[in-house]
DRENZATI-30518 format. One record per residue (C-alpha): residue in three letters; x, y, z. Coordinates in steps of 0.02 Angstrom, whole numbers, plus 50000, padded with zeros to 5 digits. Layout:
BEGIN
ALAXYZ ...
***
This chain:
BEGIN
MET512974771149276 PRO511984789549344 ASN513734796749297 GLN513744788449150 ARG512214795349090 LEU512844813749148 SER514584812649027 ARG513324805848867 ALA512214820948888 ALA513714831748895 ARG514524824648771 ARG512914826748676 PRO512464844848563 ILE510754847148682 ARG509674861548617 VAL508424869848757 SER507164882948731 PHE506164890148890 GLU504414896148873 PHE503514910748968 PHE502134919249039 PRO501834939749016 PRO501504946249177 LYS500154953149273 THR501014965749394 PRO502424975149421 GLU503094959149563 MET502864948249395 GLU503634954449284 ALA505084956549405 ALA504964939149425 LEU505234935549235 TRP506664946249218 ARG507694937249360 ALA507214920749272 VAL507614925349094 GLU509124936749154 ARG509694917349220 LEU509134908749093 ALA509674915548947 PRO511674914348970 LEU511394893348933 ASP511084901448756 PRO509474894948731 THR509024893348563 PHE507514903448579 MET506094910448730 SER504564909248702 VAL502934920948763 THR501254913348785 TYR499594920948728 GLY498194921548862 ALA496264914448800 GLY495434923748701 GLY497074936448680 SER496734943048837 THR498684946648868 ARG498994949648651 GLU499684967248753 ARG500904959848852 THR501374946548757 HIS502024960848644 ALA502714970348759 THR503974952748847 VAL504374951248661 ALA504864964748622 ARG505774968948769 MET506734952248730 VAL507404960848551 GLN508074976048649 GLU508894966048796 THR509504949148762 HIS510514939848628 VAL508994924548631 PRO507754928448465 PRO506024925748550 ALA504434915448488 ALA502904924548490 HIS501464916348527 LEU499624918748457 THR497944910348444 CYS496614914848339 VAL495174914448458 SER493884929448448 ALA494594940348321 THR494624941648116 LYS495824936348006 ALA496294956048007 GLU496384958548188 VAL497664941948183 ASP498584948248035 ALA499234964948138 VAL499794955748277 VAL500914947848144 ASP501564963948072 SER501644973748257 TYR502914955048305 ARG503714960148143 GLU503954976748156 ALA504794974148332 GLY506044960348281 VAL505144944848292 ARG505414929048177 HIS504564915748269 ILE502794913248306 VAL502284898948382 ALA500364897648312 LEU499014889648406 ARG497094887948416 GLY497144894248574 ASP495774889848736 PRO494264898248721 ALA493984914448796 GLY493084904348943 GLY494574894348947 VAL495114876148972 GLY493144865548942 SER492434878748841 THR491954876248682 PHE492914881948547 GLU491994892948416 PRO492844900148271 HIS492694918748252 PRO491394922948090 GLY492874930648027 GLY494254923348092 TYR495554908848050 ALA494394890348092 SER495894882348162 THR497604883448180 ALA498184875248000 GLU497454891947948 LEU498284902048032 VAL499984891747974 ALA499364895947809 GLY498944914047840 ILE500524919447935 ARG501644909147795 SER500664918247661 ARG500864936347748 ALA502624932547816 PRO503764916747727 GLU505224922347836 ILE504504918047985 GLU504744899848077 ILE503314893948144 SER502994878948289 VAL501444872648318 SER500954861248483 ALA500804842148492 TYR500084831748586 PRO500844814148644 GLU499254808948726 LYS498034813648590 HIS497394831048629 PRO495714830548737 GLU494564838748603 SER495294825748468 PRO493884809348447 THR495344799148387 VAL497274797748381 GLU497194795648201 ALA496074815548179 ASP497414821448298 PHE498714817248181 ASP497934822948041 THR497744839848096 LEU499584841248123 LYS500044832647959 ALA498654848847917 LYS500054860748021 VAL501324854947947 ASP501004854247770 ALA500254873747795 GLY502064878847817 ALA502344874348006 THR504284871348037 ARG504304862248218 ALA503174856648349 ILE503244857948537 THR502274841648644 GLN501144846748780 PHE502004840048950 PHE502154820948958 PHE502694811249139 ASP503014795149050 ASN504224795148919 ASN503724781148833 HIS501984790648778 TYR503184802648673 LEU504564791648590 ARG503064782148542 TYR502074797948460 VAL503564802348369 ASP503634785948281 GLN501714786148259 ALA502194801648154 ARG503634799948060 ALA502684782447994 ARG501414795847945 GLY502564807147835 ILE502564818647985 HIS504664824147981 ILE504844839148040 PRO505614841048235 ILE504514836848383 VAL505094842748528 PRO504564836448693 GLY504114848548834 ILE504254846249002 VAL504074853949159 ALA504774853549330 VAL503374851749449 SER503464863449600 ASN501764861849624 PHE501254843949617 ARG499284848049647 GLN499164861449526 THR500144851749388 ALA499154837649413 SER497544848149390 PHE497924856849239 ALA498754838449165 ALA496914834249215 LYS496484845049083 ALA497524845448967 GLY497444827848929 ALA499044823249021 SER499104806949124 VAL499964808649282 PRO500814790249323 ASP500764780349495 TRP502474781149516 PHE502674797949485 ALA501354806649618 ALA502464796249735 ARG503704804049697 PHE502934818949791 ASP501964808949912 GLY501864818250096 LEU503114834650037 GLU501554846150035 ASN501944853250192 ASP503754851950143 PRO504214866949981 GLN506174863150002 THR506314845449987 ARG504824845149855 GLN506104858049794 LEU507304844249750 ILE506104834149717 ALA505774838649541 ALA507404843249507 ALA507924823749509 VAL506364818449451 ALA506444833149290 ALA508534827649250 GLU508044810849250 GLN506664812649139 ALA507534822749021 LEU509074812149016 ASP508304796548991 LEU507604804548834 VAL509514809448771 ASP509924789948815 HIS508374790748650 GLY509144800548581 VAL508384815848567 LYS509544832748584 ASP508134848148577 PHE506964850748744 HIS505814866448770 PHE505424869248967 TYR503714875049035 THR504714888149178 MET503154894549261 ASN504184911849262 LYS505384900949364 ALA507314897949329 ASP507864886649466 LEU507374871849441 VAL507454873149248 TYR509434876649265 ALA509754864949378 VAL509114852449255 CYS509924862049120 HIS511614861749205 LEU511504840549226 LEU510974842849034 GLY512744845849010 LEU512304865748973 ARG513514878549056 PRO513194898549048 HIS513824907548885 GLY515724911548916 THR516364895049025 ALA517464882048986 ALA515954869548975 GLY515024879448863 ALA515454872948729 VAL514234857448725 ALA512624868848697 ALA513574874748553 
***
């Protein structure tokens, strides 16, 4: 059965995208570009670069996407938030992205400057929501592709599931062209979420966000803050591996590949990988999905 699943994945036109975060040090920058160089030959749809809380990484995000434009063949997607900034300041960032050759923005409300758990307060002269931000980008740069976030298990700040879908619908109505989900570990959450979105008239692509867990405790901690559940069976896969990084890496690749292949069985063709600026685990999962470096004999499966 596993061989049949791998064969089916290889026959489907699988598309992937990768997310990175801007480096803080020369060593982190070198690691980032090693990951980019490893993953870019897989011909991802795009590579996105995150934007820190309160716009704290604005310059580094811009520098990273500008370098991607210059040094890779892969379209970059720059994250943009509306936290702690006026509309004029955000609009200026949009203009700078366009001037750098960026034609795809991931529009997010963003975490408050105090980080996850702090209360979001709109800037008095800024965009008050992601929907407003999307509308602002769309009016200023109608040619730009706009991706937004989606939450299969509900955004932790949303009072109800219905309110969460209302928020997503507002972003779509404002001009969003794709939604990328928060990571999840139980595929039923994603599949149910897509069905519910379609029933509410939301028909843009909803791409599953996948994370290969290299550090279980760290990921579980972030999942708790982001409202993503960690099933007992998933935690059990990593039990006892705290001091065994080599085995943990093998298990992480196997678990992420199992999740992705199951989604392929349900008709999913697009995947967004949260890389943590590390390539090996993601590369292994993409290989199992049938992707090969551009120019090799098997590369056509990702065309």
